Structure formats: structure tokens, C-alpha cells
C-alpha positions in Angstrom: 83.0 78.1 115.7 86.8 77.6 115.7 88.5 74.4 116.6 91.1 74.1 119.3 94.7 74.1 118.2 95.2 70.5 118.9 92.3 69.7 116.4 93.9 71.8 113.9 97.3 70.2 114.6 96.1 66.8 114.1 94.3 67.7 111.0 97.2 69.8 109.4 100.4 68.5 110.5 100.5 65.7 107.6 100.1 68.5 104.9 102.9 70.7 106.2 106.6 70.2 105.6 108.4 68.7 108.8 110.3 72.1 109.1 107.2 74.2 109.3 105.4 71.9 111.5 108.6 71.9 113.7 108.6 75.5 113.7 104.9 75.9 114.9 105.3 73.3 117.3 108.1 75.4 118.7 106.2 78.6 118.6 103.3 77.1 120.5 105.7 75.9 123.2 106.9 79.4 123.6 103.6 81.0 123.9 102.9 78.4 126.5 106.2 79.2 128.6 105.3 82.9 128.4 101.7 82.2 129.5 103.5 80.8 132.5 105.8 83.7 132.8 109.0 81.7 132.3 109.9 84.0 129.1 110.4 87.9 129.5 107.8 89.8 127.3 110.8 91.7 125.6 112.1 88.4 124.5 108.9 86.9 123.2 108.1 89.9 121.4 110.7 89.4 118.8 109.6 85.7 118.7 105.8 86.8 117.9 107.0 89.4 115.7 109.0 87.3 113.3 105.7 85.1 113.4 104.0 88.4 112.2 102.0 88.7 115.7 101.8 92.4 116.6 100.3 94.2 119.5 97.3 97.0 118.8 95.6 99.6 120.7 92.3 99.5 121.9 91.3 103.1 123.1 89.0 103.3 119.8 87.8 99.6 119.6 85.8 100.8 116.5 86.2 100.7 112.6 84.6 103.1 110.1 82.6 101.9 107.2 82.2 105.2 105.8 78.6 105.9 106.9 78.7 105.0 110.4 81.2 103.3 113.2 80.5 99.5 114.3 81.3 98.3 117.8 83.5 95.4 118.0 82.8 92.2 119.5 85.8 92.2 121.0 85.4 95.6 122.8 84.4 94.1 126.4 87.3 91.7 126.1 89.7 94.5 125.4 88.6 96.6 128.0 88.7 93.8 130.6 92.3 93.3 129.6 92.9 97.0 129.7 94.8 99.0 126.9 97.7 97.1 125.5 98.7 95.9 129.2 98.1 91.8 128.9 100.7 90.0 126.7 97.9 87.9 125.6 95.2 90.7 124.7 93.9 90.6 121.1 96.3 91.5 118.4 96.8 91.9 114.8 98.3 89.2 112.6 100.0 90.0 109.6 100.2 87.4 106.6 102.8 87.5 104.1 101.5 87.5 100.1 104.8 87.6 98.1 104.2 89.6 95.0 100.7 89.7 96.1 100.0 86.3 94.3 96.6 84.4 95.7 94.4 81.3 94.8 90.9 80.9 95.4 91.5 78.3 97.8 93.8 80.7 99.7 90.9 83.3 99.7 88.5 81.0 101.1 90.7 80.0 104.1 91.5 83.7 104.5 87.5 84.2 104.7 87.4 81.4 107.3 90.1 82.7 109.6 88.7 86.6 109.4 85.5 85.0 110.7 86.6 82.6 113.3 89.5 84.6 114.9 89.2 88.2 114.0 86.2 90.4 113.3 85.2 89.3 109.9 87.1 91.7 108.0 90.4 91.2 106.5 92.7 94.0 105.5 95.4 94.7 102.7 98.4 96.6 103.2 100.4 98.8 101.2 102.7 96.0 100.7 100.4 93.4 99.4 99.8 91.5 102.8 97.1 90.6 104.5 96.3 91.5 108.3 93.7 90.4 110.8 93.0 92.4 113.6 91.8 91.2 117.4 93.5 88.0 117.1 94.3 86.2 120.4 98.0 85.2 120.7 96.9 81.3 121.7 94.8 81.1 118.6 98.0 82.2 116.3 99.4 78.6 115.7 96.1 77.2 114.7 95.8 80.1 112.4 99.5 79.5 110.9 99.0 76.0 110.6 95.8 76.6 108.7 97.3 78.9 106.3 100.6 76.8 105.8 98.2 73.9 104.5 97.5 76.4 101.4 100.9 77.4 101.1 100.9 80.7 103.0 103.3 81.6 105.8 103.5 84.2 108.3 106.9 83.8 108.9 109.0 87.2 109.2 105.9 89.1 108.3 107.2 91.6 111.2 110.3 91.9 113.0 114.1 92.5 112.3 113.8 90.4 109.1 113.4 90.3 105.7 109.7 91.4 105.1 107.3 90.5 102.0 108.8 90.6 98.6 106.6 92.8 96.9 106.1 92.9 93.2 104.1 94.6 90.4 100.5 93.1 90.1 100.4 93.4 86.4 103.7 91.6 85.9 103.4 89.3 83.0 100.6 90.7 81.5 101.7 94.5 81.4 102.3 95.9 77.9 105.1 98.4 78.9 107.1 95.4 81.1 110.6 94.4 80.2 109.6 90.7 81.0 107.9 89.1 84.0 109.3 89.7 87.3 107.0 87.1 89.3 109.4 84.1 89.0 112.2 86.1 90.1 110.3 87.9 93.1 109.4 84.1 94.3 112.5 83.0 93.9 113.9 85.7 96.4 111.1 84.9 98.6 112.4 81.6 98.8 115.7 82.0 99.3 116.0 84.9 101.7 112.9 83.5 104.1 114.4 82.0 107.2 118.0 82.4 105.5 120.8 82.2 108.6 122.5 85.3 106.7 119.2 87.2 107.1 118.5 86.7 110.9 120.4 89.4 112.7 119.4 92.7 111.3 118.7 96.1 113.4 115.7 96.4 111.7 113.6 95.3 108.7 114.9 94.8 105.2 112.1 95.1 102.3 112.6 94.1 98.7 110.6 94.6 95.6 110.2 94.1 92.1 109.0 96.1 89.2 108.6 95.3 85.6 109.2 98.8 84.0 110.5 102.2 85.3 107.4 104.3 84.3 104.7 103.0 86.2 104.5 102.7 90.3 103.0 99.2 90.5 106.0 97.7 92.3 107.5 101.0 93.6 111.0 99.5 93.3 112.7 102.8 94.0 111.6 103.4 97.4 112.5 100.0 98.8 115.6 98.8 100.7 116.5 96.7 97.9 114.5 97.5 94.6 114.7 95.6 91.3 113.5 96.8 87.8 113.5 94.7 85.1 115.8 95.7 81.9 116.8 94.3 78.9 120.3 94.6 76.9 121.5 93.3 73.1 124.3 91.4 73.8 125.9 90.0 70.4 122.6 90.3 68.9 120.8 88.7 71.7 118.1 90.2 74.1 119.5 89.3 77.5 117.6 90.0 81.0 118.7 91.8 83.9 117.8 94.6 86.8 118.4 97.6 87.6 119.1 97.3 91.3 118.7 100.3 93.5 119.2 100.3 97.4 118.7 102.2 100.6 115.2 103.6 99.6 112.5 103.9 102.2 109.8 106.2 103.3 109.5 106.2 107.1 109.6 109.7 109.1 112.3 110.8 106.8 112.3 109.4 103.0 115.3 108.4 101.2 115.7 108.0 97.6 117.4 104.8 96.6 120.9 104.8 95.0 121.8 102.8 91.9 123.6 99.7 93.0 124.0 98.1 89.4 122.5 99.5 86.4 122.1 95.6 84.8 122.7 92.8 87.1 122.4 89.3 85.5 119.6 87.2 86.8 121.8 84.5 87.9 123.6 87.1 90.6 120.4 88.5 92.0 120.4 85.9 94.8 123.9 85.9 95.8 124.2 89.6 95.9 121.1 89.7 98.2 122.8 87.4 100.5 125.5 89.3 100.4 124.0 92.7 101.1 121.9 91.0 103.6 125.5 90.0 105.3 126.8 93.3 105.1 123.5 94.9 106.7 123.7 92.5 109.7 127.3 92.8 110.0 127.5 96.9 109.8 123.9 98.3 110.1 123.1 100.0 113.3 121.9 97.9 116.2 121.6 100.3 119.2 119.7 103.2 117.9 116.7 101.8 116.1 115.7 105.1 114.5 119.1 104.8 112.7 119.0 101.1 112.0 117.6 100.8 108.3 119.7 100.1 105.6 119.0 103.6 104.1 121.4 105.1 106.7 124.0 102.7 106.3 124.2 103.7 102.3 123.8 107.2 103.3 126.6 107.2 105.8 129.1 105.2 103.6 128.3 106.3 100.5 126.8 104.1 97.6 130.2 103.3 96.4 131.9 102.0 99.6 128.3 99.9 100.2 128.9 98.6 96.8 132.6 97.9 97.2 131.8 96.1 100.4 128.8 93.9 99.3 130.9 92.7 96.3 133.8 91.8 98.3 131.1 90.0 100.6 130.0 88.3 97.5 133.2 86.9 96.4 133.4 85.2 99.7 130.2 83.4 99.6 130.4 79.5 99.1 128.4 78.5 96.3 124.8 77.7 96.6 123.0 75.8 94.1 120.0 77.4 94.7 121.2 80.7 93.3 120.3 79.1 89.8 118.0 76.1 90.7 115.2 78.9 92.1 115.3 80.7 88.8 115.6 78.0 86.3 112.8 78.2 83.9 111.8 81.6 84.5 111.8 82.9 80.9 109.3 80.0 79.9 106.8 80.7 82.7 103.3 81.9 81.7 100.2 82.1 83.2 97.1 80.6 81.0 93.5 81.9 80.6 90.6 80.0 81.2 88.3 81.2 78.3 89.0 82.4 74.7 89.9 86.0 74.1 87.1 88.5 73.1 86.5 92.2 72.5 85.8 94.6 75.3 82.3 95.4 75.5 80.7 98.8 75.2 78.8 100.7 78.3 75.7 101.1 76.0 74.6 104.3 78.4 75.3 102.5 81.7 76.9 105.4 83.2 78.3 103.4 86.1 79.2 100.7 84.3 81.0 103.1 81.9 83.2 104.7 84.8 84.3 101.5 86.1 85.5 100.3 82.4 87.4 103.6 82.2 89.1 103.3 85.5 88.9 99.6 86.6 89.9 97.9 83.3 93.6 97.7 82.1 94.5 96.1 78.6 96.9 93.2 78.9 99.7 92.7 76.3 97.9 89.5 75.3 95.2 90.3 72.8 91.7 89.7 73.7 92.6 89.8 77.6 92.2 92.3 80.4 93.0 92.8 84.0 90.3 93.9 86.1 90.6 95.9 89.4 88.7 95.2 92.5 88.7 98.6 94.4 88.6 98.2 97.9 87.7 101.2 100.3 90.3 101.2 103.1 91.7 98.0 101.9 89.0 96.0 103.5 87.0 92.9 102.5 84.5 91.0 104.5 84.7 87.4 104.7 81.6 87.0 102.3 83.5 89.3 99.9 86.3 87.1 100.0 84.6 83.9 99.3 82.5 85.8 96.3 86.2 86.9 94.9 87.4 83.4 95.0 84.3 82.1 93.0 84.4 85.0 90.6 88.2 84.1 89.9 87.2 80.5 89.3 84.5 81.1 87.2 86.3 83.8 84.6 90.1 82.9 85.1 92.2 80.1 86.3 92.5 81.8 89.3 95.0 84.3 88.4 94.4 87.2 91.2 96.8 89.4 93.1 96.9 92.1 95.7 98.3 95.4 95.1 100.4 98.2 96.7 97.2 100.7 96.7 95.3 98.0 98.9 93.4 96.4 96.1 92.7 93.2 94.1 93.6 92.8 90.5 91.9 89.8 88.4 94.2 88.9 85.3 93.5 87.0 82.0 89.5 88.2 81.8 88.5 87.8 78.2 86.6 90.7 76.8 83.8 88.8 76.2 83.4 88.2 80.0 84.1 91.7 81.2 80.2 92.6 81.4 79.3 89.6 83.5 82.3 89.9 85.9 81.2 93.4 86.3 77.6 92.4 87.4 79.1 89.8 89.6 81.5 91.8 91.4 78.8 94.4 91.8 76.6 91.9 93.4 79.4 91.0 95.9 79.9 94.8 96.6 83.0 94.7 94.8 82.1 96.8 91.9 83.6 100.1 93.1 84.9 102.3 90.3 87.7 104.8 90.5 90.5 102.4 90.9 94.1 104.2 91.1 92.4 107.4 91.1 91.2 110.6 93.6 88.6 108.0 95.1 90.9 105.5 95.6 92.6 106.6 98.8 95.2 105.0 100.6 95.1 104.7 104.3 97.3 103.1 107.0 95.4 101.9 110.1 95.9 105.0 112.0 94.1 105.4 115.5 91.9 102.4 114.8 94.3 99.7 115.7 97.9 101.1 115.6 99.7 102.0 118.9 101.6 104.9 117.1 98.4 106.5 115.6 98.0 110.2 116.1 95.1 111.0 113.9 92.4 109.1 112.5 93.4 108.2 109.1 91.0 105.7 108.1 87.9 108.0 109.4 89.4 111.0 107.2 90.0 108.4 104.0 86.5 107.5 104.6 85.0 111.0 105.0 86.9 112.2 101.9 85.9 109.3 99.8 82.3 109.7 100.8 82.3 113.4 99.8 84.3 113.1 96.4 82.0 110.1 95.4 78.9 112.4 95.8 80.2 114.6 93.0 82.7 112.4 91.2 81.0 112.8 87.6 81.2 116.8 88.0 85.2 116.7 88.6 87.7 117.7 86.1 89.8 114.6 84.7 92.8 116.4 85.9 91.6 116.1 89.5 90.0 112.4 89.1 93.7 111.4 88.4 95.0 112.3 91.5 96.3 110.1 94.3 95.6 111.1 97.9 97.4 109.0 100.6 96.8 109.2 104.4 99.2 108.2 107.5 97.7 108.5 111.2 101.4 109.6 112.2 104.8 110.6 110.6 106.0 107.2 109.9 104.4 107.2 106.2 102.7 103.7 106.4 100.2 105.3 104.3 102.8 106.4 101.8 101.9 110.3 102.2 105.2 111.2 100.8 104.6 109.8 97.4 101.1 110.9 96.8 99.9 114.0 94.8 98.2 115.2 98.1 99.5 113.5 101.2 98.5 114.0 104.9 100.1 112.8 108.4 98.6 112.7 111.8 99.9 115.4 114.0 98.3 117.0 117.0 98.0 120.7 118.2 96.9 122.4 121.2 93.8 124.9 120.5 92.2 127.1 123.5 93.4 124.5 126.1 92.5 121.4 124.3 94.3 118.9 122.0 92.8 119.0 118.6 93.7 116.4 115.9 95.5 117.9 112.8 97.2 116.3 109.7 100.3 118.0 108.0 99.7 118.6 104.1 102.5 117.1 102.1 102.7 118.4 98.5 105.4 117.8 95.9 105.6 113.8 95.8 105.4 112.1 92.9 103.4 108.8 92.4 104.6 107.5 89.0 108.1 106.1 87.7 108.0 104.0 90.8 107.6 106.9 93.3 109.6 109.4 91.5 109.9 112.1 94.0 108.9 112.5 97.6 107.0 115.5 99.0 107.6 117.8 102.0 104.8 119.0 104.6 103.9 122.5 104.0 101.3 123.3 106.9 99.3 121.5 109.7 95.4 121.8 109.3 92.8 120.7 111.9 91.5 117.3 111.0 88.0 118.6 110.3 89.0 121.2 107.8 91.1 118.7 105.5 88.2 118.1 103.3 88.1 122.0 102.8 91.6 121.8 102.4 91.5 119.3 99.7 88.7 121.3 97.9 91.1 124.5 98.3 94.1 122.7 96.7 92.2 121.2 93.7 90.4 124.1 92.9 93.7 126.4 92.9 95.2 123.6 90.5 92.2 123.8 88.1 92.6 127.6 88.2 96.2 128.1 87.8 97.5 125.2 86.1 99.0 125.3 82.2 97.5 123.2 79.8 98.4 119.6 80.1 100.3 120.2 83.3 100.3 117.4 85.7 100.0 118.1 89.3 103.4 117.4 90.6 104.8 120.0 87.9 102.2 122.4 89.1 103.3 122.3 92.7 107.1 122.8 91.4 106.2 126.0 89.2 103.8 127.7 91.4 106.0 126.9 94.7 104.6 126.0 98.1 104.5 129.5 99.3 101.4 130.1 97.0 99.6 127.1 97.8 100.3 127.5 101.3 98.6 131.2 101.1 95.5 129.4 99.8 95.1 127.2 102.8 96.2 129.6 105.8 92.8 130.7 106.5 91.9 127.0 107.5 94.4 127.3 110.5 93.0 130.6 111.7 89.6 131.5 113.8 89.5 128.2 115.4 86.3 127.8 117.5 85.9 127.5 120.8 85.5 123.9 122.5 81.9 124.9 123.9 81.0 126.5 120.6 81.8 123.6 118.3 82.6 120.2 120.3 82.7 118.2 117.2 85.7 120.1 116.1 87.6 118.6 119.1 86.7 115.1 118.0 88.7 112.9 115.5 86.9 111.4 112.6 84.9 108.5 113.2 85.4 109.0 117.0 82.5 110.7 118.9 84.7 111.2 122.0 87.1 114.1 122.7 90.3 113.9 121.1 93.4 112.7 123.1 96.7 111.5 122.4 96.5 109.1 125.5 98.3 111.3 128.1 97.3 114.8 127.3 94.1 116.6 128.7 93.2 120.3 129.5 95.8 121.9 131.7 96.8 125.5 133.0 100.3 127.4 132.8 102.0 130.6 133.4 100.8 132.8 130.6 104.0 134.4 130.0 105.7 131.2 129.4 103.0 129.9 127.0 103.3 133.1 125.0 107.1 132.8 124.7 106.9 129.3 123.7 104.3 129.6 121.2 105.6 132.6 119.7 109.2 130.8 119.3 107.4 127.6 118.1 105.5 129.5 115.4 108.9 131.2 114.3 110.5 127.9 114.0 107.5 126.5 111.8 108.1 129.6 109.7 111.8 128.9 109.2 111.1 125.3 108.0 108.7 126.3 105.6 111.2 128.8 104.3 113.7 126.2 103.9 111.5 124.5 101.6 111.0 127.7 99.8 114.9 128.1 99.7 115.3 124.5 98.4 112.9 124.9 95.6 114.8 127.9 94.4 118.1 125.6 94.2 119.5 127.3 97.5 120.6 124.0 99.2 123.0 125.5 101.4 120.8 128.3 102.8 117.8 125.6 102.9 120.0 123.2 105.3 121.1 126.2 107.6 117.5 127.4 107.7 116.1 123.9 108.8 119.1 123.7 111.4 118.2 126.8 112.9 114.6 126.0 113.1 115.8 123.0 115.3 118.0 125.1 117.5 115.1 127.4 117.9 112.4 125.1 118.5 114.9 123.4 121.2 115.6 126.6 122.8 111.6 127.1 123.4 111.6 124.2 125.2 114.7 124.7 127.4 113.5 128.1 128.3 110.4 126.6 130.1 112.9 125.6 133.1 115.9 128.0 132.2 115.0 131.3 130.8 118.6 132.6 130.6 119.8 130.1 127.8 121.5 132.4 125.1 121.1 131.8 121.4 124.4 130.2 121.1 123.7 126.7 119.4 126.2 124.9 121.7 124.4 126.1 124.8 120.9 125.3 123.5 122.0 121.9 122.7 124.0 121.2 125.7 120.9 122.4 127.9 118.4 120.5 125.9 120.4 117.3 126.0 121.0 117.6 129.9 117.5 118.6 130.6 115.2 116.6 128.4 117.4 113.6 126.9 119.1 112.5 130.0 116.1 112.7 132.1 113.9 111.1 129.4 111.5 113.6 129.3 111.6 114.0 125.9 111.1 110.2 125.0 107.2 110.2 124.6 105.3 107.2 122.9 105.1 109.3 119.5 108.8 110.4 119.1 111.0 108.2 121.3 114.7 108.8 121.1 114.9 109.4 117.5 113.9 113.0 117.1 116.2 114.2 119.7 118.7 112.2 117.9 117.7 114.5 114.9 118.8 117.4 116.6 122.1 115.9 118.1 123.3 114.6 114.6 122.1 118.1 113.1 124.3 120.0 115.5 127.0 117.6 115.3 127.5 118.1 111.7 126.5 121.6 111.0 129.8 122.6 109.5 129.2 120.0 106.8 128.0 121.6 103.4 124.7 120.5 102.3 123.3 119.0 99.1 119.9 119.1 97.7 119.1 115.6 98.9 120.8 116.3 102.5 119.1 119.7 102.7 115.8 117.7 102.0 116.5 115.4 104.9 117.2 118.0 107.2 114.1 119.9 106.3 112.1 116.5 107.0 114.1 116.0 110.4 113.4 119.6 111.3 109.7 119.4 110.8 109.6 116.2 113.0 111.9 117.7 115.7 109.3 120.4 115.8 106.4 117.7 116.3 108.0 115.9 119.0 108.7 119.4 121.0 105.1 120.2 120.5 104.2 116.8 122.0 106.8 117.0 124.7 105.7 120.5 125.7 102.0 119.6 125.7 102.8 116.7 128.5 104.7 118.7 130.7 102.1 121.6 130.5 99.6 118.8 131.1 101.6 117.5 134.5 102.1 120.9 135.7 98.6 121.8 135.5 
């Protein structure tokens, strides 16, 4: 039973810093004012977001455990309040875990909070945070006080702020790292948290640290500011530094980060981050949120101008002693083991233990010690599992545990002599799953379970794929077992689909007058080398046929690959045209609704699929035929643009993608105005007048951003394309087409 806010305030205020106690008191007062209607929700929204408190959806109200759906205890409450209508309806609480580092005491508090304020489940995100769902806003400050008492904050976990500073979970124990980045990630966290120069952003700012270039544990290359550890010999002495990149990010259209500095001295890390924050706050977009990330500022200015401006700002900063104080002693920091080193045990014929040893145990740079990965299906842990993990960490280590960007936990500094006993205890707690970092370890965002932007059930699909793959895991070729699958419920890439071997993101399509959940298949991404390349979508396939798509893709890879060829290189060699041909039949001969109603429902949701405002409707057949014909042509053009880009034709690829945008915009305009010509100026003018100025195009999924893609593409149509800008234009064209589909279906339903 949860204690009242006042009781927790009395118990914990003595353990909190004066600043933290004051901040929570202020937040509690703001909640009370909002309850009284004295604070506008738009104003309060940014306040609560900066405290990590999100809204969430309730149209599903279920979570999927791989076997069956489980009705939530909060369902009645959610239905009473209505879907996302009440300001105090249960929401999601995000909890920052800098570089993933946790202690057993913190795990136990998380377990208590999951039971008392949530549904008993804690979720690990792809940026090493925790999330608790179905948390009431009036419980937020009590929850935050209890977290703060064990050194955890939710401050700036969301909102237009510096988000969690992520870092390689193997930092300090990895054999391939230049040096341990953990103390620097900790220093940046402390320095930027609440910093006055980092409070006026147009959107979020995400930093990350990696200990090496070749692995993907920190994903520095796809962040707003990414730091990779490097060393140099200077006058015969090894010096530490960071290769700093800026302007990376996934989202709807992913951007590769640009090199800001090949070797930045550690003492410059914090002042440069401060200067960069000031430049972003001063010059970053504020009005158009879809363009308000730092990646757009870097792209618009170019890296040279951005670097020059940041260095000018750095020169103006007043000296702050924390620049060096926070990193003092970093080179001497070192975790210590609990038990003496030992040799790794043999599996002795135990197939499951042998598989776990192969996939979940990683040798540390320290002889006789190993890091064990606790693989968490869908990134979820129950309260009891959190307590068990806390006990296990105390028994075998000095509490050295961290979350990962693949939604797992790692236990560091395990003696080889303890590995067998560790496995037995993990298995007893339901935490002994094998396959970490492999095809079974599928990453998924929350999707339609709880996210307001979810289009298709990413968690449901992930659970289904995992179930099917688990049944034949020992039959799979090793080349298949090592693949990465990542799933997003929409185009925003929270599931990191752009950097998977095989990625999926949710879209919706009309089939026989009904809406059917689909997923775009994304190929060409690279997980290693800190997310070395981004993939592109090649075809949208009905959700219920995605398991068949995975089987077809992996089968074609095994049949056609060259000896030792990695999947990303295979995709680049054979080209997406041939792979798409292997999948085209999955988009054809779709069943009628009455013949196969399950085809029209999403994974783990028995109800007929809907996007919230879409239903069965009728329209004039001639208009439908013209529209569908044009949109099919537009999608073909986007795919052809990918092929042209693969063949090195950047200019033609960019032009083809732009033409696809014009084609799809015209398809929508023709519904109202059949006489529109093929002239791009006229198409864009009519589109803007009929769909932008009226707000018709701005549905919950697209907002204004996808219309802006068209307008910006038209404005810059004469600008020559590079390989990079053509890649962006292809992404934007695909997303614009998805938004046209959504807008058309909405209008069709309204007319019907």
C-alpha cells in the first residue's frame, strides 16, 4: 500500500539536498494549482515533462507477455477518465539512469515503486532509462522523493532539455576500449543537469559516450553530441581525448553525426558542451518543432560554421571551476570485484547453459572476470525480478550493474568461478534467457500499448517474432542468429529501426475498405561501428505477414550470400530490388475481412484495427481509382530513388524522390480539384491552400512536419543533391507519402 505524499515528504526530506527538496515542493504546488484549474495545461505540460511525466494512451490498456494479453488493473480508471482527456489520468514516468549505472538499493526502490504506483512492471528504454506506466500525476512527487533518496532523479528526463547521458555499459571492463568513459559521462550529467545555459532549447538534446569505435554499446555516432574515447602519443606520453561528433539522430529522418573535433582534451569537454548548448538555445529552431533538433542546425549551417560559432561562444564563457573539478581523478577511477578471479566453466552437455554462455557472457579486460548480460524480453522486469537481481548483484559482485541500449541489464565483475551459480540463480528468477545481442534480443518501443503516436503494435510483433524464433533457435544458422531486429510502432524510430539489420516501423493501409496494420521493412542499417549506417524502407507489408517476411529475408540471405558476408554488406551487394522481389507476394492477394477477420486486427489486440479516427467508409469509385493509381506510382518512384542512390546516382535519386512527393501531393489535390496540372508550382500551391492552410493535412500522426517536408523540398528543388541529401529526401518522401495515405483515409471516412 502506498504512503501519502505528506508521509513520504516527512520521511525523506532530511535525506534530500535542499535544492532537490525545494524543487519537489515547487512541483507539488504546481500540480495542486493545475488541479484547481489555475495553471493552463499547455504551461503545466512542459513543467511535468521536465520532471519526466508523460501522458499515455488507453485505447488498448493491455500488455503482452508473449503468450497472452493481461488486462491492467488500471483499465476501469482509464475508461472512466476517457482516452487522454483528463489532465490527471495515469501516465508514464520516465526515470533517468545516467550511463545505465545502478546499485542494488536503487533496484529495490524501483521494485517498490513499480508495485505501488504502476502495474508491477518496470521497462528499460533504448537510452538506458527506466519507465513506469499508469502512474498518477498526484503520486509523482512522492515517487520522485523516494528516487532522490537513493540518488536517482527524473529531472529533465523529458521535455526540451538535456536528456539522459547514455554510455557504454561495458565501459571500464571492455578489452577494446581506449579508456573508461564512465567518469566523464557522470561529469557531463552533473554539469548539464539544470544548467541555466541548457534551459531554452526548441527540442531535446541527447549526449552519449562510447569507449571505442567498432562496437555499438554507446551509439555515439547517432546522437546530438557523441563522444568516443581515443588516445594519442604526445611527447612519449599517452594522452586521453574524445572524438566528438554532433548533429546525429534517428527520428523520422535520420542524420549521420558530423565530426566536431577529432581529439578533444577532457578538460574542454564540459565547456564545449556548455557553449554548444548556448548555440543550440540561441540559434536552433523554436517555432517549427519538426525542425528544432540540433541536427537541422548543423545541416543548415554546415559543420564548419557550426564549429566556428561554438568555439566563439566557448571563448566568451566565464571560467567555471567545475569544468575540471568534476573530472578530477577520472583516470584513477576503477571498480573492484567482490570475489577472486576464476576460470569460465564448461557447459558439460547442458545445451541451454551452453547457449547462454555463448551469447550472454563477455570476457572482461581483467583476467578471470566476466560480464553477464541479463536479456529482458521487451525490456520488461517485474518487481520480484528487480529484487532478485539486486540480491544476485550483491551476492556475486560489489553491485556493479548497468542497463544497456538494447533494453537489458549487465552484471559486471563476475568471477569465472561464480558463473555457473550466477546462471542458476538468474534462471530461477526468470532472468536466464539466452540470446543477448542476437536475433532473439528484439528491441521494441512501446508502440500502441501506451504511446499516443503508436500506429502498429511493435511490442506485439516483437513478442510474436521472439516466440517463433525461440522455437527453432538451435536450427538457425549462426549468420542468422547474430542478426539484429528492431521495431518501432511509428516512423519516429524510438525502436531504432534505422540501424537494425532488419528494421520495421508501423504504418497503416486501407484494404478492402478497412484499415490494416502494416510495417515498413527497413534494410541497409548497421548496428556495429556505433550505428555505422542507416537503412531505408523498401516495402510496407501487412503486420500479420511480417513473420513470413523475416523468414523470406533470412532465407534469401542464406541462399545468396558470399562466404563470410555480413548481412549489411549482402544487402548493399545484391540491392534492394532483388530483396523486395522476394517480399512482393506478401503484399498481394490480401484476404477479405469476413474470410479472415484476424488479418484486420493487430498483434496482441483482438479488436478490429483502427488508428483512432479511421473506419469503414465509401467514396466515388473513379476518385479512389485515380488516387490509388497515383499513390502506387509515387511509392514505386521512392523505391526507384533508393535503387538510383545505391547505384551512385545521387542527383537522379534526389530528383526522383522529390517527384514522388509531387505525385502524391497531386493525388490528394485531385480529390477536390481534378484540373490541377503536373506543374510542381501549381501542385504545391493547391496543396498548401487546400490542405495546409485549412489544417486538414495535420493529423495526429503527421502534424505539420510532413507537409513541411514537401514545402522545403519544393523550395530547394534546384539545389544539387549529394549522397547524403538524397538519402534525406528519400526518407522525407516516404514519410510524406505515409501522411498522404493517412490524410486521404481520414477524408474518405468523413465523406462516407
